[in-house]
Wavefront OBJ file of the C-alpha trace (Angstrom):
o trace
v -36.288 -12.901 -25.139
v -34.001 -12.538 -22.680
v -30.390 -12.327 -22.299
v -28.003 -14.633 -20.668
v -25.080 -12.855 -19.130
v -21.450 -14.801 -17.491
v -19.547 -12.723 -15.623
v -15.722 -14.543 -15.754
v -12.567 -12.862 -15.671
v -10.810 -12.021 -18.701
v -9.180 -15.533 -18.735
v -11.797 -17.422 -17.843
v -13.536 -16.002 -20.869
v -10.795 -17.318 -23.214
v -10.933 -20.821 -21.495
v -14.292 -20.851 -21.576
v -14.830 -20.167 -24.869
v -11.967 -22.742 -26.014
v -14.004 -24.875 -24.214
v -16.887 -24.495 -27.144
v -18.509 -22.273 -24.545
v -22.391 -21.065 -26.386
v -22.463 -17.389 -26.697
v -23.301 -14.890 -28.860
v -20.472 -12.087 -27.485
v -17.358 -11.919 -26.076
v -16.524 -9.293 -24.076
v -12.629 -9.702 -21.912
v -9.034 -7.624 -22.270
v -8.270 -6.228 -25.416
v -5.197 -8.455 -25.462
v -7.786 -11.576 -24.867
v -10.393 -10.765 -27.585
v -7.430 -10.275 -30.345
v -6.011 -13.665 -29.239
v -9.689 -15.242 -29.593
v -10.413 -13.398 -33.243
v -6.400 -14.867 -34.415
v -8.085 -17.950 -33.023
v -11.430 -17.740 -35.096
v -13.481 -17.619 -32.356
v -14.522 -14.200 -32.889
v -15.290 -12.099 -35.887
v -12.576 -9.394 -36.320
v -14.869 -7.177 -38.119
v -17.510 -6.855 -35.281
v -14.587 -5.976 -32.782
v -15.533 -3.185 -30.552
v -13.143 -1.219 -27.580
v -15.992 -0.516 -25.008
v -14.706 1.179 -21.808
v -11.904 0.908 -19.244
v -12.326 1.082 -15.288
v -9.762 1.922 -13.312
v -7.478 -0.499 -10.286
v -8.046 0.603 -6.666
v -6.835 0.032 -3.324
v -8.884 -0.921 -1.459
v -9.303 -1.108 2.966
v -11.845 -1.666 5.761
v -13.977 1.545 6.494
v -12.636 3.990 9.230
v -9.079 3.017 9.178
v -6.737 5.775 8.244
v -6.023 6.298 4.625
v -2.609 6.493 2.815
v -2.339 8.503 -0.250
v -1.802 6.081 -2.936
v -1.713 8.088 -5.675
v 2.067 9.149 -4.835
v 4.379 6.344 -5.360
v 5.585 6.971 -2.381
v 2.305 6.379 -0.336
v 1.040 3.284 -2.879
v 4.512 1.925 -1.487
v 4.247 2.864 1.732
v 0.606 1.335 1.915
v 1.885 -1.916 0.406
v 4.385 -2.393 2.482
v 2.145 -1.431 5.796
v -0.482 -3.973 5.231
v 0.068 -7.278 6.676
v -1.954 -8.896 3.656
v -2.677 -7.719 -0.166
v -5.359 -9.255 -1.927
v -5.766 -9.488 -5.856
v -7.477 -11.476 -8.039
v -6.652 -14.512 -10.001
v -7.721 -12.761 -13.314
v -6.507 -9.759 -15.312
v -6.792 -7.061 -12.735
v -4.398 -9.192 -10.669
v -2.011 -9.499 -13.601
v -1.994 -5.159 -13.720
v -1.376 -5.617 -10.291
v 1.558 -7.986 -10.571
v 2.950 -5.826 -13.247
v 2.844 -3.204 -10.799
v 5.217 -4.181 -8.589
v 7.759 -5.659 -11.212
v 7.413 -1.565 -12.456
v 8.000 -0.744 -9.118
v 10.867 -3.810 -8.612
v 9.006 -4.834 -5.158
v 7.371 -8.061 -6.468
v 9.588 -10.343 -4.220
v 9.921 -8.008 -1.361
v 5.774 -8.398 -1.044
v 5.268 -11.874 -2.214
v 4.584 -13.381 1.427
v 1.821 -10.737 1.555
v -0.103 -11.365 -1.096
v -3.165 -13.412 -1.556
v -4.720 -14.452 -4.379
v -8.782 -14.616 -4.628
v -10.982 -15.505 -7.443
v -12.260 -12.105 -9.453
v -14.660 -9.581 -8.200
v -14.468 -10.652 -4.138
v -11.389 -8.555 -3.193
v -13.505 -6.428 -1.482
v -15.637 -9.177 0.632
v -12.016 -11.201 1.121
v -11.330 -7.418 2.969
v -14.524 -6.808 4.386
v -14.306 -10.239 6.165
v -10.978 -9.473 7.834
v -9.199 -11.961 5.504
v -6.641 -9.392 4.346
v -5.963 -5.322 5.013
v -6.609 -4.366 1.368
v -7.364 -5.235 -1.655
v -6.269 -4.094 -5.331
v -8.841 -4.853 -7.566
v -11.741 -3.120 -10.400
v -12.972 0.225 -8.821
v -16.478 -0.892 -10.263
v -16.209 -4.546 -7.755
v -16.658 -2.005 -4.308
v -20.010 -0.788 -4.993
v -22.374 -2.262 -1.985
v -19.932 -4.212 -0.101
v -20.285 -2.951 3.194
v -17.713 -2.040 5.774
v -15.107 -1.260 3.009
v -13.986 2.137 1.524
v -11.967 2.969 -1.830
v -8.603 4.279 -0.486
v -7.511 6.071 -3.482
v -5.794 5.079 -7.046
v -2.522 3.939 -7.576
v 0.154 6.455 -9.017
v -0.801 6.986 -13.193
v 2.442 6.249 -14.328
v 2.090 2.964 -13.993
v -1.193 2.861 -15.566
v -3.941 1.469 -13.381
v -6.307 0.714 -15.871
v -8.487 -2.284 -17.381
v -9.751 -1.973 -20.245
v -12.096 -4.412 -22.057
v -13.084 -5.169 -25.998
v -15.833 -6.988 -27.144
v -16.887 -9.329 -30.635
v -19.430 -11.269 -31.203
v -18.694 -15.338 -31.775
v -17.710 -16.811 -34.716
v -20.674 -19.334 -34.107
v -23.032 -17.057 -32.916
v -26.558 -18.194 -33.053
v -27.887 -14.200 -33.625
v -24.944 -12.415 -34.967
v -26.802 -9.239 -35.996
v -28.442 -8.894 -32.484
v -25.090 -9.497 -30.820
v -23.459 -6.865 -33.167
v -26.545 -4.581 -31.927
v -25.306 -5.385 -28.695
v -21.806 -4.714 -28.908
v -23.130 -1.421 -30.538
v -25.166 0.110 -27.661
v -22.270 -0.266 -25.548
v -20.259 1.331 -27.585
v -22.409 4.548 -28.201
v -21.084 7.618 -26.979
v -24.521 8.533 -25.882
v -24.387 5.586 -23.214
v -21.302 7.849 -21.767
v -22.953 8.636 -18.665
v -23.886 5.460 -17.972
v -20.567 4.749 -17.818
v -19.537 7.677 -16.071
v -21.986 6.610 -13.521
v -19.965 3.210 -12.447
v -16.760 4.588 -13.051
v -15.591 3.619 -16.231
v -14.596 5.711 -19.073
v -13.930 5.124 -22.789
v -10.798 3.904 -24.227
v -8.314 6.812 -25.784
v -7.555 6.806 -28.925
l 1 2 3 4 5 6 7 8 9 10 11 12 13 14 15 16 17 18 19 20 21 22 23 24 25 26 27 28 29 30 31 32 33 34 35 36 37 38 39 40 41 42 43 44 45 46 47 48 49 50 51 52 53 54 55 56 57 58 59 60 61 62 63 64 65 66 67 68 69 70 71 72 73 74 75 76 77 78 79 80 81 82 83 84 85 86 87 88 89 90 91 92 93 94 95 96 97 98 99 100 101 102 103 104 105 106 107 108 109 110 111 112 113 114 115 116 117 118 119 120 121 122 123 124 125 126 127 128 129 130 131 132 133 134 135 136 137 138 139 140 141 142 143 144 145 146 147 148 149 150 151 152 153 154 155 156 157 158 159 160 161 162 163 164 165 166 167 168 169 170 171 172 173 174 175 176 177 178 179 180 181 182 183 184 185 186 187 188 189 190 191 192 193 194 195 196 197 198 199 200 201
């Protein structure tokens, strides 16, 4: 039996579920998963926190890097870039929240370039943006770009994932078993290998 996986940005997952898409498991931002549980699309008793990934700043390979890990350096990197790509999904919303927390969103508005989820690194590689703010697991395998660094910890540069079994799942037992594998501690090394970690309690 083959498993079909559809990769979508978090808001798109919710849209597809609401459109009565056929699925057994939904994985998305924890808040969105909770909304889908409240709307009876997912089974509450099957909900699990899976992992989180960091949000990073990506630039073209070979270009001098700023220290984006400090508030001063992150601010300097954003203001020195001519264009900044961010996704139209959950990571993009987190980045905009960061800008709001720093009080600089209005000043950077003209530089912001909304791109499809997971495409930020490719946009930078093609020269269509100076930097991109994206989930770090989306950087691997893209030639011509480098991870500049992670924004300051006080800005909470993380995107988390939770999952649950669909209320109309065709094989709920297999779906629950799949989620159990994703949440199992013995798979932590595999998560670490792709730049992810468990969500702190």
